[in-house]
C-alpha positions in Angstrom: -22.4 12.3 -10.5 -23.3 9.4 -8.3 -19.8 7.9 -8.7 -18.2 11.2 -7.8 -20.3 11.5 -4.7 -19.4 7.9 -3.7 -15.6 8.4 -4.3 -15.7 11.6 -2.2 -17.3 9.6 0.6 -14.3 7.2 0.4 -11.9 10.1 0.8 -13.6 11.2 4.1 -14.0 7.8 5.8 -17.3 6.8 4.1 -19.0 8.1 7.3 -22.8 8.1 7.7 -24.8 7.6 10.8 -22.0 5.6 12.5 -18.8 5.7 14.3 -15.4 5.1 12.6 -12.1 3.9 13.9 -8.8 5.1 12.6 -5.7 3.1 13.6 -2.1 4.0 13.0 0.8 1.8 14.2 4.3 3.2 14.0 7.0 0.6 14.0 10.4 2.0 13.2 10.2 3.5 9.7 7.0 1.8 8.9 3.5 3.4 9.3 0.6 1.0 9.2 -2.8 2.6 8.8 -6.3 1.1 8.8 -9.8 2.6 8.8 -12.9 0.6 9.7 -16.4 1.9 9.2 -19.5 -0.1 10.2 -23.1 1.0 9.7 -25.3 -0.9 12.1 -28.4 0.3 10.1 -27.7 -1.7 7.0 -30.4 0.1 5.1 -28.1 2.9 4.1 -24.3 3.3 4.2 -24.6 6.9 3.0 -26.9 9.6 4.3 -28.7 10.0 0.9 -30.7 7.8 -1.4 -28.1 5.2 -2.2 -28.3 1.8 -0.6 -25.5 0.5 1.5 -24.7 -2.5 -0.7 -24.1 -0.3 -3.8 -21.7 1.9 -1.9 -19.9 -1.1 -0.5 -19.6 -2.7 -3.9 -18.3 0.6 -5.3 -15.6 0.8 -2.6 -14.5 -2.8 -3.3 -14.4 -2.2 -7.1 -12.8 1.1 -7.5 -9.1 1.6 -6.3 -8.3 4.2 -3.7 -4.8 5.6 -3.8 -2.6 5.8 -0.7 -1.1 9.1 -1.7 -3.5 12.1 -1.6 -1.8 13.5 -4.7 -3.3 10.7 -6.8 -7.0 11.1 -5.9 -9.1 11.2 -9.0 -12.7 10.7 -10.0 -11.9 8.2 -12.8 -14.6 5.6 -13.5 -12.0 3.0 -14.3 -11.7 0.0 -12.0 -8.1 -0.6 -13.3 -5.1 0.3 -11.1 -2.4 2.5 -12.6 1.2 1.3 -12.6 3.4 3.2 -10.2 0.6 4.1 -7.8 0.0 2.3 -4.5 -3.5 1.7 -3.3 -5.3 0.8 -0.1 -6.3 -2.8 0.4 -10.1 -2.9 0.8 -12.0 -5.5 2.7 -15.7 -6.2 3.2 -16.3 -6.6 6.9 -20.1 -6.8 6.8 -22.0 -9.3 8.8 -25.7 -10.3 9.2 -26.5 -7.2 11.2 -24.4 -4.5 9.6 -22.6 -3.3 6.5 -18.9 -2.4 6.8 -15.7 -1.7 5.0 -12.0 -1.6 6.0 -9.1 0.2 4.3 -5.5 -0.9 5.0 -2.3 0.9 3.9 1.4 0.8 4.7 3.7 3.8 4.3 7.3 4.6 5.1 8.2 7.6 7.2 8.5 9.9 4.3 5.4 9.0 2.3 3.0 9.0 5.3 2.7 12.8 5.2 0.6 12.4 2.1 -1.8 9.8 3.6 -5.0 10.1 1.8 -7.1 9.2 4.8 -5.5 12.0 6.9 -5.0 14.7 4.2 -8.5 14.4 2.9 -10.0 15.0 6.4 -7.9 18.0 7.6 -7.1 21.3 6.0 -3.7 21.0 7.7 -1.6 18.0 8.4 2.1 18.3 9.3 4.7 15.6 9.7 8.1 17.0 10.7 11.3 16.2 12.5 12.1 18.7 15.2 15.2 18.4 17.4 15.4 14.7 16.6 11.7 14.0 17.4 9.0 13.2 14.9 5.9 15.4 15.2 2.4 14.5 13.8 0.0 17.5 14.0 -3.4 18.2 12.5 -5.6 21.2 12.2 -8.4 21.7 14.7 -11.4 20.8 12.4 -12.2 17.3 11.2 -14.0 18.1 8.0 -16.1 14.9 7.8 -18.5 16.3 10.4 -19.2 19.3 8.2 -19.9 17.1 5.2 -21.9 14.3 6.8 -24.6 15.3 9.2 -25.1 11.7 10.5 -21.6 11.2 11.6 -21.5 10.7 15.3 -17.9 9.9 16.4 -14.4 9.2 15.1 -11.9 7.3 17.3 -8.2 7.8 16.5 -5.7 5.4 17.9 -1.9 5.8 17.5 0.3 2.9 18.7 4.1 3.0 18.9 6.9 1.5 20.9 9.0 4.7 20.5 9.3 7.0 23.4 6.5 9.5 23.3 7.7 13.0 24.2 4.4 15.0 24.1 0.8 14.4 23.1 -2.7 15.7 23.7 -4.5 12.3 23.6 -7.6 11.8 25.6 -6.6 8.4 26.9 -3.4 6.3 27.1 -3.5 2.5 27.3 0.0 1.1 27.3 1.6 2.2 24.1 -1.7 3.2 22.4 -2.8 6.8 22.4 -6.5 7.5 21.8 -8.4 10.6 20.7 -12.2 10.7 20.7 -13.8 13.3 18.3 -17.5 13.9 18.1 -20.0 16.6 17.2 -19.3 18.5 20.5 -15.6 19.0 19.9 -14.7 18.4 16.2 -14.3 22.2 15.4 -11.6 22.8 18.0 -9.9 19.4 18.6 -6.6 18.8 17.0 -4.2 15.8 17.2 -0.7 16.4 18.4 1.8 13.5 18.8 5.5 13.8 19.3 7.9 10.9 19.7 11.6 10.1 19.6 12.8 9.1 16.1 14.1 5.6 16.0 17.9 5.3 15.6 19.0 4.4 12.2 15.7 5.5 10.6 17.5 8.1 8.4 16.9 11.2 10.4 18.7 10.7 13.7 21.4 13.4 13.4 24.9 12.0 13.0 24.0 8.7 11.2 21.7 10.5 8.6 24.5 13.0 8.0 27.2 10.4 7.4 25.2 8.1 5.2 23.4 10.7 3.1 24.8 10.1 -0.4 24.3 13.7 -1.5 26.3 15.0 1.5 29.0 12.5 0.9 29.3 13.7 -2.7 29.5 17.3 -1.6 32.2 16.5 0.9 34.2 14.5 -1.7 34.0 17.4 -4.1 35.2 19.9 -1.4 38.1 17.6 -0.6 39.1 17.2 -4.2 39.0 21.0 -4.8 41.0 21.6 -1.6 43.7 19.1 -2.8 43.9 20.8 -6.2 44.3 24.2 -4.6 46.9 23.0 -2.2 48.8 21.3 -5.0 48.7 24.4 -7.1 50.0 26.5 -4.2 52.7 24.0 -3.5 53.9 24.0 -7.1 53.8 27.8 -7.3 55.8 28.2 -4.1 58.4 25.7 -5.3 58.9 27.6 -8.5 59.3 30.9 -6.6 61.9 29.3 -4.4 63.9 28.2 -7.4 64.0 31.8 -8.7 
């Protein structure tokens, strides 16, 4: 039971009596994600009866999958072939206990980010009119599950042209949302930016280089040629008669 509780904590930022920072950097087709959690009161890293050190050790020992579809409560410390995992780092110092998760996704796989999906009932990543849209539900579930959670800072950084957003603050190409106990039930994240050219979804180029579409077009051309040849031969026979 203890291990299940601790793993569930990992799935929702391991948040207790502290602030957490979620960083997402979008560079072309690459999405780099990291989550840092530091508990200044090093007596406990979880708002229960379990010491901070044991929770930290658990987070460093048991693998945490990048894709939300592969979350499990296995007691094995072994990684499974074919599944990608977060890199986990101990960022504790003399005055605090902390842990950091780093993961890298491509544009398609990011929609199943474990860190995002496990914290919202709804998370949408879509392409609309050539723009990429990242949109969450309005309730950050961690605040319901952990009474000592104070604040979550969300930073999204990109060099792509941002079309629309509801960030609280913009500093250069970094967009920041601050979510706390006063607004977590009705504060969503919306971020829309132009899709980089050549990333696979920019209209004409994605259409031309999509192998499935090329096969369909090739089949249509072959069928059309056969029909045309059949009509030509038939008309030639008729003319001879």
